[in-house]
N, C-alpha and C positions, 0 to 999 in steps of 0.2 A: 282198436279191434279186440280189445279185451286182454292185450298183453300187459304184464306187470310193468310198472313204470321203469325199473332198472333195465328191463330187457329192451324196452322201446328206446331208451337212451343209448344203450349199447349199439342196437341196430342203426341208430342215426349216425353214430360215431364211425361205425364200420362202413356204412354207406358213403360217408364223406371221404374216408381214407381210401376206399376203392376208386372213387371218382378222381381224386388227386393222382392216385398211382397210374391210372389209365392215362390221364392228362399228361403225366410226365414221361410216358413210353415215347420212344423215337419215332416208331411207325405208328400209322393211324389205323385203328381197327373198328369194325363195326361191333358194338356191344349188343348183345342180346340176352335172352334168359336161358340160352343153351350154352353159350360159349362166352367166357370172359378171357381178354388177352393177358390177364395177370394171375398169378398163383395166389392162393388163399394166404400163404404164409407171408408174402410180399405186402398184402393188404394189412394184416395183423401187425406186421413190424413197423407200418406207417402210422398206426394208431397212437394216440397219447398214452402214456404210461398208466395212468389211471385206469383206462378202458382195458388195456392189455392185462392189467392185474385182475380186474373182475372177471375177464374171460378165463384167465389162468386159474383164478381160485375156484371157479365153477368146475374146470376139468380136474383140479385137485380133489374136489368132492366126489366126482365120478370115480376117480382112481381109488379113493379110500373106500367107496362103497364096493368096489370090485375086489376089495381086500387083497391088494398087491403089497401091502406092507407086512408080509410074513417073513420067514427066516431067509428067503432068497435075497432080500435087499439089506444093506446095512441099517443098523438102528437109527442112524441121524438122516437117512436118505430124504424123509419127508421134509425135515427141518432145513436141510440143504436146498431142496426145491423151493420151499417157501421164501428162503432168503434170496435165491437168484431171482425169483419172481418179483419180489419187493424192490430189489435194486435194478430191474430191467434187463438182467443178464440174459433171461430165457423167457420164452412165453410158452403156454401150453394152450391146447384146444382139443375138443373131441371131434374126430372125424365122422364120416357118414356112416362108418360101421362101429360106432360107439367106441373106438380105441382112442386112448388119450395120446396125444403127440406132443413132443417138446421141440421146440424150435429156437434155435440160437442164430442170430445174425452175425456174420462175419465180414468185416470190412477189410480190403487190401488196397493199398496206395501205390499207384505207379507212377513215379515221377521220372520224366525223361528230359535231358537237356537236348538243346538243338543240335548237338554234335552226335546224338544218338546213344549216349551213355545213360544208365538208369541207376536209380538209388535201389540198392538190394541189401537185405539182412543176410549175411553170410553164415550165421550161427547164433547160438545163445549160450550164456553162462547162468546157470541157476544152482544156488547152493554148492558152489565149488565145482559143479559138473559142467563140462564144455561139451556141447553138441554142434557138429557142423550140418547146416542145412540152408540152401539158398533160396530165399523167398522174398516177396514184396513185403515191405513193412505193413502191419496190419494189427487187428485186434478183434476180439469178440465182443 
């Protein structure tokens, strides 16, 4: 249909991730062109890293063209975002209003013994500082 090859490949990867995400939903939904039972961010996070990088790099170009790298942001913010994208720590995309969005996937693990007890993280110790906070173990 006249789309550049990289865009066509990205659309194919996105479609495959969307179908896989919908298939993994516990409830059955009817999929149509008006409503999807899955959020865009879930689909993007299910895509392979190389495709997520391509989408994120395009969003960074849009952000750069919008001239957001002025004095409001730290000098190394652009490089930090590039590093996060390269390692898969975050994804970026352009929404329907042409705003650039940053998405971070967070995973929390709930482990429960048959007696009802659960594994919980009760705090953190970083750089000699201790902070109390009860949460499930997890990561970004």
